[in-house]
Residue frames as qw, qx, qy, qz and C-alpha x, y, z in Angstrom:
[[0.407, 0.793, 0.311, 0.330, -28.90, -11.05, -1.46],
 [0.173, -0.983, 0.048, 0.046, -27.19, -8.34, 0.62],
 [0.544, -0.576, 0.488, 0.366, -23.75, -9.95, 0.08],
 [0.790, 0.495, 0.345, 0.111, -24.12, -10.40, -3.69],
 [0.391, 0.885, -0.154, 0.202, -21.65, -7.57, -4.44],
 [0.445, -0.757, 0.477, -0.027, -19.00, -8.74, -2.00],
 [0.685, 0.511, -0.517, -0.052, -16.13, -10.57, -3.53],
 [0.924, -0.364, 0.103, 0.050, -14.62, -13.71, -2.00],
 [0.087, 0.861, -0.500, -0.009, -10.86, -13.31, -1.57],
 [0.748, -0.353, 0.562, 0.002, -10.00, -16.92, -0.65],
 [0.820, 0.217, 0.447, 0.283, -7.59, -18.66, -3.04],
 [0.395, 0.902, -0.004, 0.175, -6.31, -15.36, -4.50],
 [0.766, -0.125, -0.050, 0.629, -2.70, -14.13, -4.51],
 [0.022, 0.990, 0.103, 0.098, -1.36, -10.73, -3.64],
 [0.618, 0.219, -0.192, 0.730, 1.84, -8.70, -3.61],
 [0.337, -0.916, -0.202, 0.076, 2.26, -6.23, -0.68],
 [0.541, 0.524, -0.238, 0.613, 5.14, -3.80, -1.14],
 [0.060, -0.494, 0.455, -0.738, 6.73, -2.68, 2.07],
 [0.768, -0.325, -0.400, -0.379, 5.10, -5.65, 3.73],
 [0.626, 0.072, -0.654, 0.420, 7.59, -6.33, 6.48],
 [0.236, -0.232, -0.531, 0.780, 6.49, -3.61, 8.99],
 [0.166, 0.246, 0.176, -0.939, 3.81, -1.21, 10.04],
 [0.639, 0.346, 0.087, -0.681, 0.86, -0.88, 7.70],
 [0.553, 0.413, -0.648, -0.322, 2.29, -3.26, 5.24],
 [0.077, 0.110, -0.955, 0.264, 2.76, -6.05, 7.87],
 [0.430, 0.234, 0.584, -0.647, -0.90, -5.56, 9.00],
 [0.639, 0.436, -0.221, -0.594, -2.13, -5.79, 5.40],
 [0.372, 0.333, -0.860, -0.110, -0.19, -9.04, 4.85],
 [0.081, 0.016, 0.902, -0.424, -1.62, -10.62, 8.00],
 [0.525, 0.331, 0.354, -0.700, -5.17, -9.43, 7.23],
 [0.585, 0.438, -0.479, -0.486, -4.91, -10.79, 3.63],
 [0.253, 0.201, -0.945, 0.052, -3.67, -14.13, 4.92],
 [0.297, 0.153, 0.738, -0.587, -6.60, -14.33, 7.32],
 [0.630, 0.427, 0.041, -0.647, -8.88, -14.02, 4.28],
 [0.853, 0.097, 0.506, 0.082, -7.14, -16.97, 2.63],
 [0.516, 0.845, -0.140, -0.009, -4.98, -14.91, 0.27],
 [0.853, -0.063, 0.040, 0.517, -1.47, -16.09, -0.55],
 [0.044, -0.996, 0.026, 0.074, 0.95, -13.14, 0.00],
 [0.700, 0.319, -0.119, 0.628, 4.27, -11.98, -1.30],
 [0.432, -0.855, -0.134, 0.252, 5.83, -9.99, 1.46],
 [0.572, 0.632, -0.056, 0.520, 8.06, -7.40, -0.27],
 [0.519, -0.796, 0.003, 0.312, 10.84, -5.76, 1.61],
 [0.505, 0.796, -0.226, 0.246, 13.99, -3.81, 0.80],
 [0.245, 0.581, -0.596, 0.497, 16.14, -3.61, 3.94],
 [0.468, -0.367, 0.581, -0.556, 14.47, -5.72, 6.64],
 [0.549, 0.146, -0.785, -0.248, 14.81, -9.37, 5.77],
 [0.102, -0.043, -0.876, 0.470, 14.34, -10.56, 9.39],
 [0.376, 0.240, 0.359, -0.820, 11.06, -8.66, 9.68],
 [0.642, 0.256, -0.384, -0.613, 9.77, -10.03, 6.38],
 [0.439, 0.096, -0.893, 0.017, 10.70, -13.55, 7.36],
 [0.072, 0.130, 0.763, -0.629, 8.83, -13.12, 10.64],
 [0.567, 0.262, 0.085, -0.776, 5.69, -12.11, 8.80],
 [0.627, 0.236, -0.655, -0.350, 5.96, -15.08, 6.45],
 [0.224, 0.083, -0.915, 0.325, 6.61, -17.36, 9.41],
 [0.315, 0.156, 0.535, -0.768, 3.43, -16.00, 11.23],
 [0.648, 0.273, -0.205, -0.681, 1.35, -16.50, 8.18],
 [0.578, 0.206, -0.771, -0.170, 2.51, -20.09, 7.58],
 [0.007, 0.048, -0.860, 0.508, 2.07, -20.97, 11.24],
 [0.499, 0.290, 0.438, -0.689, -1.76, -20.26, 10.73],
 [0.638, 0.326, 0.697, 0.031, -1.93, -22.37, 7.59],
 [0.398, 0.866, 0.087, -0.289, -1.45, -19.64, 5.10],
 [0.792, 0.313, 0.223, 0.474, 0.84, -19.24, 2.04],
 [0.050, -0.984, 0.065, 0.156, 3.50, -16.56, 1.94],
 [0.792, 0.257, 0.039, 0.552, 6.77, -15.65, 0.21],
 [0.267, -0.845, 0.066, 0.458, 9.34, -12.99, 1.29],
 [0.690, 0.477, 0.266, 0.476, 10.89, -11.18, -1.66],
 [0.313, -0.625, 0.030, 0.714, 13.47, -8.41, -1.65],
 [0.444, 0.513, 0.438, 0.590, 12.97, -5.76, -4.28],
 [0.135, -0.424, -0.142, 0.884, 13.61, -2.11, -4.37],
 [0.424, 0.645, 0.632, -0.063, 10.44, -0.84, -6.02],
 [0.169, 0.855, -0.129, -0.473, 12.10, 2.16, -7.64],
 [0.098, -0.446, 0.790, 0.409, 14.06, -0.35, -9.76],
 [0.757, 0.250, -0.151, -0.585, 11.92, -1.80, -12.57],
 [0.555, 0.317, -0.767, -0.057, 14.08, -4.89, -13.10],
 [0.020, 0.098, -0.859, 0.502, 13.71, -5.86, -9.43],
 [0.546, 0.150, 0.339, -0.751, 9.99, -5.36, -9.52],
 [0.720, 0.312, -0.437, -0.441, 9.60, -7.47, -12.66],
 [0.363, 0.208, -0.892, 0.172, 11.55, -10.33, -10.92],
 [0.237, 0.008, 0.696, -0.677, 9.20, -10.02, -7.90],
 [0.677, 0.236, 0.053, -0.695, 6.08, -10.26, -9.96],
 [0.665, 0.319, -0.623, -0.258, 7.40, -13.20, -11.88],
 [0.197, 0.168, -0.895, 0.363, 8.43, -15.02, -8.73],
 [0.469, 0.088, 0.521, -0.708, 4.93, -14.45, -7.22],
 [0.758, 0.285, -0.193, -0.554, 3.24, -15.85, -10.33],
 [0.533, 0.305, -0.789, 0.015, 5.58, -18.86, -10.31],
 [0.020, -0.137, 0.810, -0.570, 5.09, -19.45, -6.49],
 [0.403, 0.252, 0.573, -0.667, 1.27, -19.10, -6.38],
 [0.346, 0.344, 0.817, 0.309, 0.27, -19.74, -9.99],
 [0.072, 0.786, 0.470, 0.395, -1.39, -16.30, -10.27],
 [0.205, -0.170, -0.313, 0.912, -1.39, -12.75, -9.11],
 [0.054, -0.698, -0.691, -0.181, -4.79, -11.12, -8.30],
 [0.254, -0.948, -0.191, 0.005, -4.02, -8.15, -6.03],
 [0.551, 0.291, -0.209, 0.754, -1.26, -5.52, -5.77],
 [0.363, -0.896, -0.236, 0.099, -1.08, -3.42, -2.63],
 [0.509, 0.541, -0.140, 0.655, 1.33, -0.58, -3.17],
 [0.569, -0.796, -0.197, 0.063, 2.31, 0.30, 0.39],
 [0.712, -0.119, -0.060, 0.690, 6.15, 0.93, 0.29],
 [0.100, 0.908, 0.114, 0.391, 7.02, 4.56, 1.13],
 [0.597, -0.186, -0.298, 0.721, 9.55, 6.74, 2.75],
 [0.064, -0.945, -0.318, 0.032, 9.34, 10.20, 4.21],
 [0.476, 0.493, -0.143, 0.714, 11.37, 13.32, 3.85],
 [0.514, -0.600, -0.448, 0.418, 12.37, 15.44, 6.85],
 [0.372, -0.083, 0.057, 0.923, 13.84, 18.52, 5.53],
 [0.196, 0.718, 0.261, -0.614, 12.22, 21.97, 5.16],
 [0.693, 0.681, 0.235, -0.009, 11.42, 22.86, 1.55],
 [0.254, 0.910, -0.327, 0.013, 14.55, 25.06, 1.02],
 [0.363, -0.596, 0.716, -0.001, 16.79, 22.29, 2.48],
 [0.892, 0.234, 0.377, -0.090, 15.50, 19.53, 0.10],
 [0.190, -0.512, 0.655, 0.523, 18.32, 18.29, -2.11],
 [0.584, 0.356, -0.509, -0.522, 18.04, 16.96, -5.58],
 [0.300, 0.155, -0.940, 0.055, 19.01, 13.46, -4.15],
 [0.219, 0.157, 0.751, -0.603, 16.35, 13.61, -1.42],
 [0.569, 0.371, -0.015, -0.734, 13.64, 14.64, -3.90],
 [0.582, 0.320, -0.654, -0.362, 14.56, 11.93, -6.31],
 [0.120, 0.098, -0.950, 0.272, 14.80, 9.28, -3.47],
 [0.353, 0.240, 0.632, -0.647, 11.35, 9.97, -2.04],
 [0.631, 0.438, -0.084, -0.635, 9.61, 10.34, -5.43],
 [0.362, 0.374, -0.822, -0.231, 11.49, 7.26, -6.66],
 [0.030, -0.064, -0.953, 0.294, 10.12, 5.03, -3.97],
 [0.292, 0.387, 0.570, -0.664, 6.65, 6.65, -3.31],
 [0.571, 0.588, 0.076, -0.568, 5.55, 7.41, -6.80],
 [0.427, 0.512, -0.679, -0.306, 7.91, 5.77, -9.39],
 [0.106, -0.156, 0.967, -0.173, 7.69, 2.63, -7.29],
 [0.550, 0.363, 0.563, -0.499, 3.91, 2.59, -7.60],
 [0.576, 0.623, -0.259, -0.461, 4.23, 3.11, -11.41],
 [0.150, 0.460, -0.866, -0.128, 6.74, 0.36, -11.68],
 [0.275, 0.052, 0.917, -0.284, 4.58, -2.23, -9.79],
 [0.586, 0.494, 0.363, -0.531, 1.44, -1.30, -11.62],
 [0.489, 0.635, -0.428, -0.419, 3.12, -1.51, -14.99],
 [0.092, 0.342, -0.935, -0.030, 4.41, -4.89, -14.12],
 [0.286, 0.154, 0.899, -0.294, 1.28, -6.50, -12.87],
 [0.549, 0.474, 0.134, -0.675, -1.39, -4.96, -15.22],
 [0.476, 0.399, -0.656, -0.429, -0.11, -7.00, -18.28],
 [0.084, 0.084, -0.976, 0.182, -0.44, -10.07, -16.10],
 [0.385, 0.338, 0.574, -0.638, -3.93, -9.21, -15.03],
 [0.589, 0.479, -0.172, -0.627, -4.91, -8.79, -18.67],
 [0.340, 0.325, -0.856, -0.215, -3.25, -12.08, -19.74],
 [0.109, 0.039, 0.917, -0.383, -5.03, -13.95, -16.88],
 [0.300, -0.287, -0.561, -0.716, -8.33, -12.62, -18.38],
 [0.437, -0.562, -0.693, 0.115, -9.82, -12.46, -14.79],
 [0.113, -0.894, -0.037, -0.433, -9.01, -8.93, -14.02],
 [0.633, -0.097, -0.479, 0.601, -7.32, -7.82, -10.86],
 [0.275, -0.920, -0.249, -0.128, -7.26, -5.15, -8.18],
 [0.506, 0.247, -0.279, 0.778, -4.67, -2.56, -7.05],
 [0.379, -0.886, -0.267, -0.002, -4.89, -0.63, -3.85],
 [0.478, 0.487, -0.230, 0.694, -2.42, 2.21, -3.50],
 [0.522, -0.642, -0.366, 0.426, -1.48, 3.42, 0.02],
 [0.250, 0.675, 0.034, 0.693, -1.27, 7.19, -0.31],
 [0.352, -0.320, -0.529, 0.702, -1.65, 9.66, 2.64],
 [0.023, 0.900, 0.428, -0.074, -3.77, 12.65, 3.59],
 [0.349, -0.607, 0.222, 0.679, -0.49, 14.56, 3.20],
 [0.309, 0.141, 0.662, 0.668, -1.14, 14.18, -0.51],
 [0.015, -0.759, -0.576, -0.302, -4.30, 16.30, -0.04],
 [0.304, -0.932, -0.168, -0.106, -3.25, 18.75, 2.69],
 [0.291, 0.680, -0.500, 0.449, 0.55, 18.71, 3.07],
 [0.848, -0.499, -0.179, 0.002, 1.99, 17.85, 6.48],
 [0.425, -0.829, 0.359, 0.054, 5.11, 17.42, 8.57],
 [0.871, -0.059, 0.433, 0.226, 6.79, 14.84, 6.43],
 [0.316, -0.374, 0.460, 0.740, 8.26, 17.17, 3.82],
 [0.464, 0.566, -0.100, -0.674, 7.09, 18.65, 0.55],
 [0.272, 0.355, -0.824, -0.348, 8.60, 15.83, -1.37],
 [0.107, 0.150, 0.959, -0.213, 6.51, 13.32, 0.59],
 [0.408, 0.526, 0.441, -0.602, 3.30, 15.29, 0.04],
 [0.410, 0.552, -0.402, -0.605, 4.02, 15.65, -3.67],
 [0.153, 0.204, -0.950, -0.179, 4.66, 11.93, -4.06],
 [0.197, 0.285, 0.876, -0.336, 1.42, 10.98, -2.22],
 [0.437, 0.578, 0.129, -0.677, -0.60, 13.51, -4.26],
 [0.289, 0.464, -0.686, -0.481, 0.88, 11.82, -7.35],
 [0.058, 0.027, 0.997, -0.047, -0.25, 8.46, -6.22],
 [0.361, 0.483, 0.576, -0.551, -3.76, 9.77, -5.94],
 [0.435, 0.628, -0.215, -0.609, -3.69, 11.17, -9.45],
 [0.186, 0.315, -0.884, -0.293, -2.21, 7.86, -10.81],
 [0.269, 0.226, 0.888, -0.298, -4.96, 5.90, -9.08],
 [0.479, 0.600, 0.305, -0.563, -7.63, 7.90, -10.92],
 [0.348, 0.588, -0.519, -0.513, -5.81, 7.72, -14.27],
 [0.034, 0.170, -0.978, -0.114, -5.36, 3.91, -14.07],
 [0.350, 0.358, 0.774, -0.387, -8.95, 3.37, -12.98],
 [0.486, 0.635, 0.025, -0.600, -10.25, 5.40, -15.90],
 [0.351, 0.528, -0.661, -0.402, -8.09, 3.45, -18.38],
 [0.243, 0.181, -0.951, -0.070, -8.49, -0.15, -17.12],
 [0.463, 0.038, 0.633, -0.619, -11.73, -0.44, -15.19],
 [0.755, 0.338, -0.065, -0.559, -13.48, -1.50, -18.37],
 [0.621, 0.380, -0.685, -0.033, -11.05, -4.41, -18.51],
 [0.840, -0.438, -0.307, -0.084, -11.91, -5.68, -15.09],
 [0.604, 0.047, -0.372, 0.703, -8.90, -4.02, -13.40],
 [0.317, -0.889, -0.254, -0.211, -10.01, -1.91, -10.44],
 [0.494, 0.214, -0.307, 0.784, -7.62, 0.64, -8.95],
 [0.392, -0.854, -0.225, -0.257, -8.37, 2.49, -5.70],
 [0.398, 0.428, -0.460, 0.669, -6.43, 4.07, -2.87],
 [0.540, -0.727, -0.396, 0.149, -6.43, 4.61, 0.88],
 [0.234, 0.658, -0.211, 0.684, -5.19, 7.90, 2.38],
 [0.636, -0.471, -0.526, 0.313, -4.21, 7.31, 5.99],
 [0.212, -0.911, 0.139, -0.324, -3.83, 9.99, 8.58],
 [0.042, -0.616, 0.725, -0.305, -1.36, 9.54, 11.48],
 [0.931, -0.078, -0.316, -0.166, -0.88, 5.80, 12.18],
 [0.610, -0.663, 0.431, -0.064, 0.98, 4.05, 14.99],
 [0.894, 0.378, -0.169, 0.172, 3.96, 2.74, 13.04],
 [0.784, -0.208, -0.104, 0.576, 7.67, 2.41, 13.81],
 [0.290, 0.422, 0.073, 0.856, 8.19, 5.95, 12.34],
 [0.387, -0.744, -0.191, -0.510, 5.49, 7.34, 14.66],
 [0.812, -0.538, -0.184, 0.130, 7.00, 5.62, 17.70],
 [0.685, 0.052, -0.061, 0.724, 10.34, 7.20, 16.94],
 [0.057, 0.709, 0.133, 0.690, 8.91, 10.75, 17.19],
 [0.091, 0.150, -0.521, 0.835, 9.14, 12.97, 20.17],
 [0.036, -0.453, -0.841, 0.293, 6.32, 12.72, 22.59],
 [0.155, 0.554, 0.207, -0.791, 5.11, 16.23, 21.86],
 [0.291, 0.279, -0.584, -0.705, 4.96, 15.46, 18.11],
 [0.147, -0.177, -0.970, -0.081, 3.09, 12.26, 18.81],
 [0.053, 0.544, 0.641, -0.539, 0.60, 14.20, 20.88],
 [0.186, 0.449, -0.156, -0.860, 0.18, 16.79, 18.17],
 [0.272, 0.056, -0.805, -0.525, -0.74, 14.08, 15.66],
 [0.130, -0.372, -0.906, 0.157, -3.19, 12.43, 18.02],
 [0.066, 0.537, 0.415, -0.731, -4.80, 15.74, 18.89],
 [0.156, 0.278, -0.428, -0.845, -5.32, 16.53, 15.16],
 [0.259, -0.195, -0.864, -0.385, -7.83, 13.82, 14.79],
 [0.529, -0.426, -0.113, -0.725, -11.50, 13.90, 16.00],
 [0.870, -0.349, -0.340, -0.079, -10.95, 10.75, 18.20],
 [0.295, -0.859, 0.369, -0.199, -7.83, 12.13, 19.78],
 [0.741, -0.327, 0.566, 0.152, -5.72, 9.19, 18.91],
 [0.244, 0.500, -0.647, -0.521, -3.66, 7.94, 16.00],
 [0.872, 0.175, -0.196, -0.413, -4.79, 4.99, 13.93],
 [0.673, -0.322, 0.663, 0.065, -3.73, 1.32, 14.28],
 [0.081, 0.372, -0.737, -0.559, -2.19, -0.28, 11.20],
 [0.188, 0.232, 0.954, 0.038, -4.84, -3.03, 11.30],
 [0.325, 0.674, 0.414, -0.518, -7.54, -0.27, 10.71],
 [0.234, 0.615, -0.467, -0.591, -5.82, 0.51, 7.43],
 [0.063, -0.149, 0.964, 0.211, -5.64, -3.11, 6.63],
 [0.302, 0.460, 0.789, -0.272, -9.38, -3.49, 7.08],
 [0.345, 0.722, 0.018, -0.600, -9.95, -0.60, 4.70],
 [0.117, 0.447, -0.764, -0.451, -7.74, -2.33, 2.11],
 [0.202, 0.158, 0.966, -0.032, -9.92, -5.49, 2.48],
 [0.352, 0.648, 0.453, -0.501, -13.05, -3.43, 1.96],
 [0.303, 0.693, -0.309, -0.577, -11.72, -2.03, -1.26],
 [0.008, 0.270, -0.922, -0.279, -10.69, -5.50, -2.53],
 [0.250, 0.311, 0.894, -0.203, -14.14, -6.88, -1.79],
 [0.326, 0.750, 0.456, -0.351, -16.08, -4.14, -3.54],
 [0.516, 0.296, 0.462, 0.658, -15.95, -3.10, -7.17],
 [0.045, 0.896, 0.387, 0.216, -17.98, 0.09, -6.73],
 [0.408, -0.833, 0.063, 0.369, -15.05, 1.81, -5.10],
 [0.729, 0.273, 0.280, 0.562, -13.07, 1.86, -8.35],
 [0.351, 0.593, 0.099, 0.717, -11.07, 5.04, -8.67],
 [0.434, -0.854, -0.140, -0.249, -11.83, 6.22, -5.23],
 [0.373, 0.316, -0.603, 0.631, -9.37, 7.36, -2.53],
 [0.628, -0.629, -0.448, -0.095, -10.74, 6.35, 0.94],
 [0.022, -0.674, 0.394, -0.625, -9.69, 8.86, 3.69],
 [0.782, -0.406, -0.462, 0.104, -8.74, 7.08, 6.89],
 [0.351, 0.343, -0.333, 0.805, -7.74, 9.95, 9.19],
 [0.304, -0.595, -0.662, 0.339, -10.50, 10.25, 11.81],
 [0.025, 0.934, 0.351, -0.057, -11.32, 13.72, 10.51],
 [0.486, -0.473, 0.194, 0.709, -7.80, 15.05, 10.14],
 [0.073, 0.203, -0.470, -0.856, -8.74, 15.64, 6.54],
 [0.425, 0.471, 0.732, -0.247, -12.31, 15.77, 5.23],
 [0.083, 0.201, -0.457, -0.862, -13.43, 16.33, 1.68]]
């Protein structure tokens, strides 16, 4: 009886944007371990995406690498169609693709603002708008998990454009959940704090320490910890519309 609300993920199919590295890679591998077929989306890292697909297939899973720039609607539409053709269905969308800005606010150019918002927010919009009609057509519902950031709630070191884009993702998550939950489409989000990704590893040692010291556990998170949070949201309907903070106390509300 205690597991009656937990959904079985086996046999489902998912799209993970930005799935070739970091958090996205961990999500792809974790989904595959649950028996989910995965489209590993990438934009500029084909070798990394192929490596994720190979790893999944070696363990008996199903996976497809697909290049699409999420800020471009036509490319997103092709990716969704290819996923449906390859796996016969699309059940889950994990919007993970994102880029950071580095400039101080007064140094942000129009091009940089548009680039970050284009990937981080418009990309989520494009992907959601592409899969929701398919969810409705399948008449079985579907689930979307958007990877935001605690920067969307508290700002941070990655630029005002990054914080604004992540805040927009949280707002979009709530709006979509309000509109579509009654049609069995559940939309939620995860807001990670500092995570040990390639971007983190490229930072200066003192910056890494500052991030680690900002958490209650005095370390940064592992990508697989975020992947576990995504699985939790996919398995549970009662988290609809919620944004789950995963920051070890860096941000608390």
